[in-house]
DRENGU-14568 format. One record per atom (N, C-alpha, C): atom name; x, y, z; residue number from 1; residue in three letters. Coordinates in pm, whole numbers. Each point is the difference from the previous one (the first is absolute). Layout:
('CA'; (X; Y; Z); NUM; 'Ala')
...
//
This chain:
('N'; (-9714; -10865; -4107); 1; 'Met')
('CA'; (114; -67; 61); 1; 'Met')
('C'; (65; 100; 94); 1; 'Met')
('N'; (42; -46; 117); 2; 'Ser')
('CA'; (61; 91; 95); 2; 'Ser')
('C'; (135; 45; -53); 2; 'Ser')
('N'; (38; 119; 41); 3; 'His')
('CA'; (126; 59; -45); 3; 'His')
('C'; (118; -89; 37); 3; 'His')
('N'; (-4; -63; 118); 4; 'Ser')
('CA'; (113; -83; 43); 4; 'Ser')
('C'; (17; -124; -89); 4; 'Ser')
('N'; (-110; -60; -44); 5; 'Val')
('CA'; (10; -117; -88); 5; 'Val')
('C'; (56; 42; -135); 5; 'Val')
('N'; (-46; 114; -51); 6; 'Leu')
('CA'; (51; 51; -127); 6; 'Leu')
('C'; (149; 29; 12); 6; 'Leu')
('N'; (41; 58; 111); 7; 'Thr')
('CA'; (142; 27; 23); 7; 'Thr')
('C'; (78; -130; 5); 7; 'Thr')
('N'; (-55; -101; 65); 8; 'Arg')
('CA'; (69; -130; 8); 8; 'Arg')
('C'; (12; -64; -138); 8; 'Arg')
('N'; (-104; 13; -82); 9; 'Leu')
('CA'; (8; -52; -137); 9; 'Leu')
('C'; (111; 70; -77); 9; 'Leu')
('N'; (4; 133; 13); 10; 'Arg')
('CA'; (100; 79; -73); 10; 'Arg')
('C'; (142; -33; 46); 10; 'Arg')
('N'; (16; -31; 128); 11; 'Ser')
('CA'; (135; -26; 53); 11; 'Ser')
('C'; (45; -143; -26); 11; 'Ser')
('N'; (-90; -85; -53); 12; 'Gly')
('CA'; (38; -138; -29); 12; 'Gly')
('C'; (-8; -92; 120); 12; 'Gly')
('N'; (-74; 38; 102); 13; 'Asp')
('CA'; (-18; -83; 119); 13; 'Asp')
('C'; (-57; -136; -41); 13; 'Asp')
('N'; (65; -111; 40); 14; 'Pro')
('CA'; (-49; -132; -40); 14; 'Pro')
('C'; (-139; -33; 55); 14; 'Pro')
('N'; (-40; 61; 111); 15; 'Asp')
('CA'; (-134; -25; 55); 15; 'Asp')
('C'; (-108; 81; -70); 15; 'Asp')
('N'; (40; 92; -86); 16; 'Ala')
('CA'; (-98; 84; -70); 16; 'Ala')
('C'; (-90; -83; -90); 16; 'Ala')
('N'; (55; -103; -61); 17; 'Gly')
('CA'; (-80; -88; -85); 17; 'Gly')
('C'; (-108; -71; 79); 17; 'Gly')
('N'; (34; -44; 121); 18; 'Arg')
('CA'; (-97; -66; 86); 18; 'Arg')
('C'; (-111; 98; 39); 18; 'Arg')
('N'; (37; 124; 31); 19; 'Leu')
('CA'; (-100; 101; 35); 19; 'Leu')
('C'; (-90; 32; -118); 19; 'Leu')
('N'; (60; 10; -118); 20; 'Leu')
('CA'; (-78; 24; -121); 20; 'Leu')
('C'; (-102; -111; -18); 20; 'Leu')
('N'; (46; -123; 20); 21; 'Asp')
('CA'; (-87; -117; -13); 21; 'Asp')
('C'; (-114; 5; 102); 21; 'Asp')
('N'; (32; 30; 125); 22; 'Glu')
('CA'; (-103; 5; 105); 22; 'Glu')
('C'; (-103; 109; -26); 22; 'Glu')
('N'; (47; 116; -46); 23; 'Leu')
('CA'; (-90; 113; -18); 23; 'Leu')
('C'; (-86; -9; -126); 23; 'Leu')
('N'; (55; -56; -107); 24; 'Tyr')
('CA'; (-68; 11; -129); 24; 'Tyr')
('C'; (-41; -132; -66); 24; 'Tyr')
('N'; (46; -115; 49); 25; 'Arg')
('CA'; (-33; -126; -68); 25; 'Arg')
('C'; (-151; -23; -14); 25; 'Arg')
('N'; (-80; 13; 106); 26; 'Pro')
('CA'; (-144; -27; -17); 26; 'Pro')
('C'; (-66; 91; -106); 26; 'Pro')
('N'; (32; 128; 3); 27; 'Ala')
('CA'; (-59; 93; -97); 27; 'Ala')
('C'; (48; -30; -141); 27; 'Ala')
('N'; (127; -31; -15); 28; 'Met')
('CA'; (55; -30; -133); 28; 'Met')
('C'; (-58; -131; -54); 28; 'Met')
('N'; (-16; -100; 86); 29; 'Leu')
('CA'; (-61; -126; -45); 29; 'Leu')
('C'; (-143; 23; -48); 29; 'Leu')
('N'; (-76; 75; 77); 30; 'Arg')
('CA'; (-138; 30; -37); 30; 'Arg')
('C'; (-4; 77; -133); 30; 'Arg')
('N'; (89; 97; -13); 31; 'Phe')
('CA'; (5; 82; -122); 31; 'Phe')
('C'; (37; -85; -121); 31; 'Phe')
('N'; (104; -81; 13); 32; 'Cys')
('CA'; (44; -85; -112); 32; 'Cys')
('C'; (-106; -105; -34); 32; 'Cys')
('N'; (-64; -56; 101); 33; 'Leu')
('CA'; (-105; -99; -24); 33; 'Leu')
('C'; (-116; 62; -77); 33; 'Leu')
('N'; (-27; 127; 26); 34; 'Gly')
('CA'; (-105; 70; -73); 34; 'Gly')
('C'; (31; 10; -149); 34; 'Gly')
('N'; (126; 6; -34); 35; 'Tyr')
('CA'; (40; 3; -141); 35; 'Tyr')
('C'; (16; -139; -59); 35; 'Tyr')
('N'; (68; -86; 72); 36; 'Leu')
('CA'; (47; -126; -57); 36; 'Leu')
('C'; (-95; -117; 22); 36; 'Leu')
('N'; (-84; 6; 102); 37; 'His')
('CA'; (-97; -106; 30); 37; 'His')
('C'; (67; -137; 18); 37; 'His')
('N'; (120; 0; 51); 38; 'Asp')
('CA'; (74; -125; 20); 38; 'Asp')
('C'; (87; 18; 124); 38; 'Asp')
('N'; (-30; -71; 109); 39; 'Pro')
('CA'; (74; 20; 125); 39; 'Pro')
('C'; (151; -24; -13); 39; 'Pro')
('N'; (39; -105; -70); 40; 'Met')
('CA'; (143; -29; -13); 40; 'Met')
('C'; (71; 107; -82); 40; 'Met')
('N'; (-62; 39; -109); 41; 'Glu')
('CA'; (58; 104; -85); 41; 'Glu')
('C'; (6; 133; 75); 41; 'Glu')
('N'; (-100; 27; 84); 42; 'Ser')
('CA'; (-2; 122; 80); 42; 'Ser')
('C'; (112; -1; 103); 42; 'Ser')
('N'; (22; -115; 61); 43; 'Glu')
('CA'; (109; -14; 97); 43; 'Glu')
('C'; (135; 27; -68); 43; 'Glu')
('N'; (19; -57; -118); 44; 'Asp')
('CA'; (123; 24; -77); 44; 'Asp')
('C'; (14; 148; -35); 44; 'Asp')
('N'; (-111; 61; -38); 45; 'Ala')
('CA'; (2; 142; -37); 45; 'Ala')
('C'; (43; 86; 118); 45; 'Ala')
('N'; (-53; -30; 118); 46; 'Val')
('CA'; (37; 79; 119); 46; 'Val')
('C'; (149; -14; 29); 46; 'Val')
('N'; (52; -121; -12); 47; 'Gln')
('CA'; (144; -21; 21); 47; 'Gln')
('C'; (81; 86; -98); 47; 'Gln')
('N'; (-40; -1; -126); 48; 'Glu')
('CA'; (71; 78; -102); 48; 'Glu')
('C'; (-11; 150; 28); 48; 'Glu')
('N'; (-118; 44; 40); 49; 'Ile')
('CA'; (-21; 142; 31); 49; 'Ile')
('C'; (89; 42; 116); 49; 'Ile')
('N'; (4; -79; 107); 50; 'Phe')
('CA'; (84; 34; 115); 50; 'Phe')
('C'; (147; -3; -38); 50; 'Phe')
('N'; (38; -94; -83); 51; 'Trp')
('CA'; (139; -8; -45); 51; 'Trp')
('C'; (37; 127; -76); 51; 'Trp')
('N'; (-89; 47; -86); 52; 'Arg')
('CA'; (24; 124; -76); 52; 'Arg')
('C'; (12; 120; 95); 52; 'Arg')
('N'; (-86; 4; 100); 53; 'Val')
('CA'; (4; 111; 96); 53; 'Val')
('C'; (133; -1; 74); 53; 'Val')
('N'; (42; -117; 48); 54; 'Leu')
('CA'; (124; -8; 77); 54; 'Leu')
('C'; (123; 31; -84); 54; 'Leu')
('N'; (-6; -29; -130); 55; 'Arg')
('CA'; (114; 28; -88); 55; 'Arg')
('C'; (-1; 143; -52); 55; 'Arg')
('N'; (-111; 69; 13); 56; 'Ser')
('CA'; (-16; 131; -61); 56; 'Ser')
('C'; (83; 107; 72); 56; 'Ser')
('N'; (58; 88; -80); 57; 'Asp')
('CA'; (70; 115; 57); 57; 'Asp')
('C'; (-100; 112; 31); 57; 'Asp')
('N'; (-113; -3; -67); 58; 'Ala')
('CA'; (-101; 105; 18); 58; 'Ala')
('C'; (-103; -45; 103); 58; 'Ala')
('N'; (7; 54; 118); 59; 'Leu')
('CA'; (-102; -25; 102); 59; 'Leu')
('C'; (-64; 135; 34); 59; 'Leu')
('N'; (-109; 33; -67); 60; 'Pro')
('CA'; (-61; 131; 19); 60; 'Pro')
('C'; (-64; 14; 138); 60; 'Pro')
('N'; (-15; 123; 42); 61; 'Asp')
('CA'; (-64; 26; 129); 61; 'Asp')
('C'; (-145; -47; 0); 61; 'Asp')
('N'; (-65; 9; -115); 62; 'Asn')
('CA'; (-138; -46; -13); 62; 'Asn')
('C'; (3; -146; -41); 62; 'Asn')
('N'; (41; -85; 93); 63; 'Phe')
('CA'; (33; -140; -28); 63; 'Phe')
('C'; (-118; -84; -45); 63; 'Phe')
('N'; (-113; 12; 68); 64; 'Arg')
('CA'; (-113; -89; -25); 64; 'Arg')
('C'; (-50; 5; -145); 64; 'Arg')
('N'; (-28; 120; -57); 65; 'Pro')
('CA'; (-44; 1; -140); 65; 'Pro')
('C'; (108; -52; -95); 65; 'Pro')
('N'; (126; 25; 34); 66; 'Trp')
('CA'; (111; -49; -82); 66; 'Trp')
('C'; (0; -153; 0); 66; 'Trp')
('N'; (-22; -60; 117); 67; 'Leu')
('CA'; (-6; -146; 12); 67; 'Leu')
('C'; (-117; -56; -83); 67; 'Leu')
('N'; (-116; 64; 10); 68; 'Tyr')
('CA'; (-116; -46; -77); 68; 'Tyr')
('C'; (24; 16; -151); 68; 'Tyr')
('N'; (72; 103; -37); 69; 'Lys')
('CA'; (30; 20; -142); 69; 'Lys')
('C'; (90; -113; -51); 69; 'Lys')
('N'; (99; -37; 79); 70; 'Ile')
('CA'; (87; -113; -36); 70; 'Ile')
('C'; (-84; -127; -11); 70; 'Ile')
('N'; (-89; -21; 97); 71; 'Ala')
('CA'; (-85; -119; 0); 71; 'Ala')
('C'; (-92; -2; -123); 71; 'Ala')
('N'; (-59; 113; -28); 72; 'Arg')
('CA'; (-90; 9; -116); 72; 'Arg')
('C'; (76; -31; -129); 72; 'Arg')
('N'; (115; 63; -18); 73; 'Asn')
('CA'; (78; -23; -121); 73; 'Asn')
('C'; (43; -145; -12); 73; 'Asn')
('N'; (39; -60; 112); 74; 'His')
('CA'; (42; -140; -3); 74; 'His')
('C'; (-118; -91; -36); 74; 'His')
('N'; (-114; 23; 60); 75; 'Cys')
('CA'; (-118; -83; -30); 75; 'Cys')
('C'; (-43; 13; -146); 75; 'Cys')
('N'; (5; 121; -52); 76; 'Val')
('CA'; (-34; 20; -141); 76; 'Val')
('C'; (98; -76; -89); 76; 'Val')
('N'; (129; 3; 36); 77; 'Ala')
('CA'; (100; -75; -77); 77; 'Ala')
('C'; (-25; -150; 7); 77; 'Ala')
('N'; (-36; -49; 118); 78; 'Val')
('CA'; (-31; -143; 15); 78; 'Val')
('C'; (-120; -38; -86); 78; 'Val')
('N'; (-102; 86; -1); 79; 'Leu')
('CA'; (-119; -28; -81); 79; 'Leu')
('C'; (33; 1; -149); 79; 'Leu')
('N'; (85; 93; -41); 80; 'Arg')
('CA'; (43; 3; -141); 80; 'Arg')
('C'; (73; -128; -36); 80; 'Arg')
('N'; (89; -43; 88); 81; 'Glu')
('CA'; (76; -122; -24); 81; 'Glu')
('C'; (-93; -121; -3); 81; 'Glu')
('N'; (-95; -3; 90); 82; 'Arg')
('CA'; (-97; -110; 4); 82; 'Arg')
('C'; (-80; -4; -130); 82; 'Arg')
('N'; (-42; 116; -45); 83; 'Lys')
('CA'; (-77; 8; -124); 83; 'Lys')
('C'; (84; -48; -118); 83; 'Lys')
('N'; (127; 38; 1); 84; 'Arg')
('CA'; (90; -39; -108); 84; 'Arg')
('C'; (16; -152; -4); 84; 'Arg')
('N'; (0; -63; 114); 85; 'His')
('CA'; (15; -146; 5); 85; 'His')
('C'; (-133; -74; 4); 85; 'His')
('N'; (-110; 74; -7); 86; 'His')
('CA'; (-135; -58; -2); 86; 'His')
('C'; (-21; -99; 115); 86; 'His')
('N'; (42; 40; 117); 87; 'Ala')
('CA'; (-21; -86; 116); 87; 'Ala')
('C'; (-149; -3; 33); 87; 'Ala')
('N'; (-54; -119; 14); 88; 'Asp')
('CA'; (-141; -16; 31); 88; 'Asp')
('C'; (-12; -44; 144); 88; 'Asp')
('N'; (-31; 97; 87); 89; 'Arg')
('CA'; (-11; -30; 142); 89; 'Arg')
('C'; (-141; 29; 46); 89; 'Arg')
('N'; (-43; -76; 96); 90; 'Asn')
('CA'; (-131; 24; 59); 90; 'Asn')
('C'; (15; 108; 106); 90; 'Asn')
('N'; (-65; 116; -19); 91; 'Pro')
('CA'; (12; 105; 100); 91; 'Pro')
('C'; (-67; -40; 131); 91; 'Pro')
('N'; (62; 42; 107); 92; 'Leu')
('CA'; (-57; -23; 133); 92; 'Leu')
('C'; (-63; 129; 47); 92; 'Leu')
('N'; (-94; -6; 90); 93; 'Pro')
('CA'; (-57; 123; 53); 93; 'Pro')
('C'; (109; 85; 64); 93; 'Pro')
('N'; (-10; 132; -18); 94; 'Thr')
('CA'; (104; 88; 52); 94; 'Thr')
('C'; (-10; 19; 150); 94; 'Thr')
('N'; (-116; -21; 55); 95; 'Glu')
('CA'; (-13; 16; 144); 95; 'Glu')
('C'; (-86; -113; 54); 95; 'Glu')
('N'; (42; -54; 111); 96; 'Ser')
('CA'; (-83; -101; 63); 96; 'Ser')
('C'; (-92; 68; 99); 96; 'Ser')
('N'; (-107; -65; 31); 97; 'Ile')
('CA'; (-95; 55; 95); 97; 'Ile')
('C'; (53; -29; 140); 97; 'Ile')
('N'; (25; 105; 78); 98; 'Pro')
('CA'; (53; -24; 133); 98; 'Pro')
('C'; (-102; -74; 88); 98; 'Pro')
('N'; (47; -102; 65); 99; 'Leu')
('CA'; (-87; -74; 91); 99; 'Leu')
('C'; (-6; 74; 133); 99; 'Leu')
('N'; (-117; 5; 58); 100; 'Asp')
('CA'; (-14; 65; 129); 100; 'Asp')
('C'; (-81; -91; 92); 100; 'Asp')
('N'; (-22; 48; 118); 101; 'Gln')
('CA'; (-70; -79; 100); 101; 'Gln')
('C'; (-150; 27; -2); 101; 'Gln')
('N'; (-49; 86; -88); 102; 'Ser')
('CA'; (-140; 40; 8); 102; 'Ser')
('C'; (-95; -94; -73); 102; 'Ser')
('N'; (50; -104; -59); 103; 'Gly')
('CA'; (-90; -102; -51); 103; 'Gly')
('C'; (-12; -11; -150); 103; 'Gly')
('N'; (-67; -105; -36); 104; 'Tyr')
('CA'; (-15; -37; -141); 104; 'Tyr')
('C'; (-74; 106; -80); 104; 'Tyr')
('N'; (-110; 53; 54); 105; 'Leu')
('CA'; (-81; 97; -73); 105; 'Leu')
('C'; (81; 126; -33); 105; 'Leu')
('N'; (77; 47; 96); 106; 'Thr')
('CA'; (83; 118; -24); 106; 'Thr')
('C'; (100; -27; -112); 106; 'Thr')
('N'; (62; -117; 3); 107; 'Arg')
('CA'; (97; -34; -105); 107; 'Arg')
('C'; (-69; -10; -136); 107; 'Arg')
('N'; (-119; -55; 0); 108; 'Leu')
('CA'; (-76; -14; -124); 108; 'Leu')
('C'; (-35; 137; -58); 108; 'Leu')
('N'; (-46; 90; 84); 109; 'Val')
('CA'; (-35; 136; -45); 109; 'Val')
('C'; (125; 71; -50); 109; 'Val')
('N'; (110; -14; 72); 110; 'Arg')
('CA'; (126; 63; -41); 110; 'Arg')
('C'; (47; -57; -134); 110; 'Arg')
('N'; (-11; -131; -18); 111; 'Ala')
('CA'; (41; -63; -126); 111; 'Ala')
('C'; (-86; 50; -115); 111; 'Ala')
('N'; (-130; 12; 24); 112; 'Glu')
('CA'; (-90; 49; -104); 112; 'Glu')
('C'; (35; 145; -37); 112; 'Glu')
('N'; (28; 82; 99); 113; 'Ala')
('CA'; (37; 140; -26); 113; 'Ala')
('C'; (131; 7; -78); 113; 'Ala')
('N'; (99; -82; 38); 114; 'Gln')
('CA'; (127; 0; -72); 114; 'Gln')
('C'; (-19; -48; -143); 114; 'Gln')
('N'; (-84; -101; -18); 115; 'His')
('CA'; (-27; -51; -135); 115; 'His')
('C'; (-67; 108; -85); 115; 'His')
('N'; (-96; 69; 58); 116; 'Arg')
('CA'; (-70; 107; -73); 116; 'Arg')
('C'; (96; 113; -35); 116; 'Arg')
('N'; (85; 40; 95); 117; 'Leu')
('CA'; (97; 105; -27); 117; 'Leu')
('C'; (98; -43; -109); 117; 'Leu')
('N'; (47; -124; 6); 118; 'Ala')
('CA'; (92; -50; -102); 118; 'Ala')
('C'; (-66; 2; -138); 118; 'Ala')
('N'; (-129; -35; -6); 119; 'Ala')
('CA'; (-72; 2; -128); 119; 'Ala')
('C'; (-13; 143; -52); 119; 'Ala')
('N'; (-24; 94; 89); 120; 'Leu')
('CA'; (-10; 140; -42); 120; 'Leu')
('C'; (136; 52; -46); 120; 'Leu')
('N'; (105; -32; 75); 121; 'Leu')
('CA'; (135; 45; -37); 121; 'Leu')
('C'; (44; -58; -133); 121; 'Leu')
('N'; (-46; -121; -31); 122; 'Ala')
('CA'; (37; -64; -127); 122; 'Ala')
('C'; (-56; 78; -119); 122; 'Ala')
('N'; (-102; 81; 24); 123; 'Gln')
('CA'; (-59; 79; -107); 123; 'Gln')
('C'; (74; 132; -24); 123; 'Gln')
('N'; (94; 33; 88); 124; 'Leu')
('CA'; (81; 120; -17); 124; 'Leu')
('C'; (120; -31; -87); 124; 'Leu')
('N'; (62; 104; -52); 125; 'Ser')
('CA'; (121; -19; -80); 125; 'Ser')
('C'; (116; -39; 92); 125; 'Ser')
('N'; (106; -60; -55); 126; 'Pro')
('CA'; (116; -33; 83); 126; 'Pro')
('C'; (59; 123; 69); 126; 'Pro')
('N'; (-2; 114; -69); 127; 'Glu')
('CA'; (53; 124; 59); 127; 'Glu')
('C'; (-84; 44; 120); 127; 'Glu')
('N'; (-132; -10; -14); 128; 'Glu')
('CA'; (-88; 37; 111); 128; 'Glu')
('C'; (19; -94; 118); 128; 'Glu')
('N'; (14; -130; -29); 129; 'Asn')
('CA'; (27; -97; 105); 129; 'Asn')
('C'; (130; 32; 73); 129; 'Asn')
('N'; (103; 31; -77); 130; 'Glu')
('CA'; (130; 30; 60); 130; 'Glu')
('C'; (-8; 123; 89); 130; 'Glu')
('N'; (-67; 104; -48); 131; 'Leu')
('CA'; (-17; 122; 80); 131; 'Leu')
('C'; (-68; -31; 133); 131; 'Leu')
('N'; (-112; -72; -7); 132; 'Leu')
('CA'; (-75; -32; 121); 132; 'Leu')
('C'; (81; -89; 94); 132; 'Leu')
('N'; (74; -95; -56); 133; 'Arg')
('CA'; (81; -89; 84); 133; 'Arg')
('C'; (111; 78; 71); 133; 'Arg')
('N'; (71; 86; -74); 134; 'Leu')
('CA'; (108; 77; 63); 134; 'Leu')
('C'; (-55; 91; 109); 134; 'Leu')
('N'; (-111; 65; -28); 135; 'Arg')
('CA'; (-55; 98; 95); 135; 'Arg')
('C'; (-66; -66; 120); 135; 'Arg')
('N'; (-84; -100; -24); 136; 'Tyr')
('CA'; (-82; -52; 109); 136; 'Tyr')
('C'; (48; -133; 58); 136; 'Tyr')
('N'; (56; -87; -80); 137; 'Thr')
('CA'; (50; -126; 54); 137; 'Thr')
('C'; (138; 21; 61); 137; 'Thr')
('N'; (86; 72; -73); 138; 'Glu')
('CA'; (137; 21; 49); 138; 'Glu')
('C'; (10; 124; 89); 138; 'Glu')
('N'; (-99; 86; -3); 139; 'Gly')
('CA'; (-4; 115; 90); 139; 'Gly')
('C'; (94; 114; -37); 139; 'Gly')
('N'; (40; 8; -127); 140; 'Leu')
('CA'; (87; 110; -41); 140; 'Leu')
('C'; (-81; 129; -11); 140; 'Leu')
('N'; (63; 111; 28); 141; 'Ser')
('CA'; (-65; 129; -17); 141; 'Ser')
('C'; (-15; 29; -149); 141; 'Ser')
('N'; (-84; 98; -34); 142; 'Arg')
('CA'; (-13; 37; -142); 142; 'Arg')
('C'; (134; 45; -56); 142; 'Arg')
('N'; (75; 72; 81); 143; 'Lys')
('CA'; (132; 47; -44); 143; 'Lys')
('C'; (91; -119; -30); 143; 'Lys')
('N'; (0; -99; 87); 144; 'Asp')
('CA'; (84; -119; -20); 144; 'Asp')
('C'; (-47; -82; -121); 144; 'Asp')
('N'; (-131; -10; -19); 145; 'Val')
('CA'; (-53; -71; -117); 145; 'Val')
('C'; (46; 72; -127); 145; 'Val')
('N'; (-5; 133; 2); 146; 'Ala')
('CA'; (45; 78; -115); 146; 'Ala')
('C'; (147; -27; -29); 146; 'Ala')
('N'; (80; -10; 104); 147; 'Glu')
('CA'; (142; -28; -17); 147; 'Glu')
('C'; (22; -140; -58); 147; 'Glu')
('N'; (-72; -98; 50); 148; 'Val')
('CA'; (13; -137; -49); 148; 'Val')
('C'; (-39; -8; -148); 148; 'Val')
('N'; (-106; 71; -37); 149; 'Met')
('CA'; (-54; -11; -136); 149; 'Met')
('C'; (56; 106; -96); 149; 'Met')
('N'; (91; 84; 48); 150; 'Asp')
('CA'; (61; 105; -82); 150; 'Asp')
('C'; (-105; 92; -64); 150; 'Asp')
('N'; (-94; 45; 81); 151; 'Glu')
('CA'; (-103; 91; -48); 151; 'Glu')
('C'; (-18; 110; 103); 151; 'Glu')
('N'; (-51; 117; -43); 152; 'Pro')
('CA'; (-25; 108; 96); 152; 'Pro')
('C'; (-106; -41; 103); 152; 'Pro')
('N'; (15; 53; 119); 153; 'Glu')
('CA'; (-94; -33; 107); 153; 'Glu')
('C'; (-143; 40; -36); 153; 'Glu')
('N'; (-17; 112; -71); 154; 'Thr')
('CA'; (-134; 42; -39); 154; 'Thr')
('C'; (-65; -101; -95); 154; 'Thr')
('N'; (80; -59; -87); 155; 'Thr')
('CA'; (-51; -103; -91); 155; 'Thr')
('C'; (-44; -122; 80); 155; 'Thr')
('N'; (82; -40; 96); 156; 'Ile')
('CA'; (-32; -116; 84); 156; 'Ile')
('C'; (-129; 27; 78); 156; 'Ile')
('N'; (-12; 120; 53); 157; 'Lys')
('CA'; (-119; 35; 78); 157; 'Lys')
('C'; (-126; -13; -87); 157; 'Lys')
('N'; (4; 53; -121); 158; 'Ser')
('CA'; (-119; -8; -85); 158; 'Ser')
('C'; (-25; -142; -49); 158; 'Ser')
('N'; (106; -76; -30); 159; 'Arg')
('CA'; (-18; -138; -45); 159; 'Arg')
('C'; (-55; -88; 113); 159; 'Arg')
('N'; (43; 26; 124); 160; 'Leu')
('CA'; (-55; -73; 115); 160; 'Leu')
('C'; (-149; 30; 15); 160; 'Leu')
('N'; (-34; 128; -11); 161; 'Phe')
('CA'; (-140; 40; 10); 161; 'Phe')
('C'; (-83; -70; -107); 161; 'Phe')
('N'; (51; 1; -124); 162; 'Glu')
('CA'; (-72; -64; -111); 162; 'Glu')
('C'; (-15; -151; 22); 162; 'Glu')
('N'; (106; -64; 50); 163; 'Ala')
('CA'; (-6; -145; 24); 163; 'Ala')
('C'; (-101; -33; 109); 163; 'Ala')
('N'; (-4; 81; 105); 164; 'Ile')
('CA'; (-95; -23; 109); 164; 'Ile')
('C'; (-143; 23; -49); 164; 'Ile')
('N'; (-20; 105; -79); 165; 'Glu')
('CA'; (-133; 27; -55); 165; 'Glu')
('C'; (-45; -114; -91); 165; 'Glu')
('N'; (92; -51; -82); 166; 'Lys')
('CA'; (-33; -112; -88); 166; 'Lys')
('C'; (-38; -123; 83); 166; 'Lys')
('N'; (75; -23; 108); 167; 'Leu')
('CA'; (-29; -112; 89); 167; 'Leu')
('C'; (-138; 16; 64); 167; 'Leu')
('N'; (-32; 122; 43); 168; 'Arg')
('CA'; (-132; 27; 58); 168; 'Arg')
('C'; (-112; -28; -99); 168; 'Arg')
('N'; (19; 46; -124); 169; 'Lys')
('CA'; (-103; -23; -103); 169; 'Lys')
('C'; (-15; -149; -28); 169; 'Lys')
('N'; (113; -70; -9); 170; 'Leu')
('CA'; (-6; -144; -23); 170; 'Leu')
('C'; (-71; -70; 116); 170; 'Leu')
('N'; (28; 43; 121); 171; 'Ala')
('CA'; (-64; -60; 118); 171; 'Ala')
('C'; (-150; 27; -2); 171; 'Ala')
('N'; (-38; 121; -39); 172; 'Gly')
('CA'; (-142; 34; -9); 172; 'Gly')
('C'; (-70; -81; -107); 172; 'Gly')
('N'; (64; -16; -114); 173; 'Ala')
('CA'; (-58; -79; -110); 173; 'Ala')
('C'; (-12; -146; 41); 173; 'Ala')
('N'; (99; -48; 72); 174; 'Ser')
('CA'; (-3; -140; 44); 174; 'Ser')
('C'; (-109; -22; 104); 174; 'Ser')
('N'; (-23; 97; 86); 175; 'Glu')
('CA'; (-109; -8; 100); 175; 'Glu')
('C'; (-134; -7; -70); 175; 'Glu')
('N'; (-18; 86; -101); 176; 'Thr')
('CA'; (-126; 6; -73); 176; 'Thr')
('C'; (-27; -130; -75); 176; 'Thr')
('N'; (104; -55; -63); 177; 'Ser')
('CA'; (-19; -122; -81); 177; 'Ser')
('C'; (-17; -125; 86); 177; 'Ser')
('N'; (44; 4; 125); 178; 'Ser')
('CA'; (-11; -119; 85); 178; 'Ser')
('C'; (-135; -9; 70); 178; 'Ser')
('N'; (-83; 100; -16); 179; 'Arg')
('CA'; (-132; -1; 67); 179; 'Arg')
('C'; (-102; -72; -80); 179; 'Arg')
//
C-alpha cells in the first residue's frame, strides 16, 4: 500500500475506505473465497475485514501482511462458526477459468490443467495449501507469509520447499499412473 493511502487511513480521511476497497477488494475476495468457498459469504467477510481495518487504531507500516492476517483470522472464525452450526453448503470452485480469445481448445487445456492442479492440491494438508496460496496465489513474500502465519521466515521457507516437493512427487506419481 502506498504511504499516502496509509497516511490517509490513519488520519481518518473519508475517501480512504474507497481507496482501500479499490486496492484490495479483488485480492481479499479471492483470498476469502479460497477459504470459504461461498461468494456471498466471502463478500460479507471482505466487508467485515475492511470495517475492522478502518476502525483499527493499529495501522502498521507493513500493511499488506497485517491485512491478510486479519482476513485469515476472520475466515477461520467464520469456518468455526459454520462448523458449529453444521451449515451444509455446496462449495463452488475457488477460481473460474478465464475466457480468452484463443479458442475452445486452449480453454479446454487450461481447464484440464486447473482440474489436475486442484486434484493435486487436494492431496496436500490444509496448512500446505494455505502456504502455497499465500505465497503464489496472493503473491506475498516469504517474510509476509511468515508474519501472517506467526512463524519464523526460515520455517516458512522450509515448509514451502517441502510442500512444493510433495506437489512435484504427487504430480510425478499421477503422470505415471495415468499412462
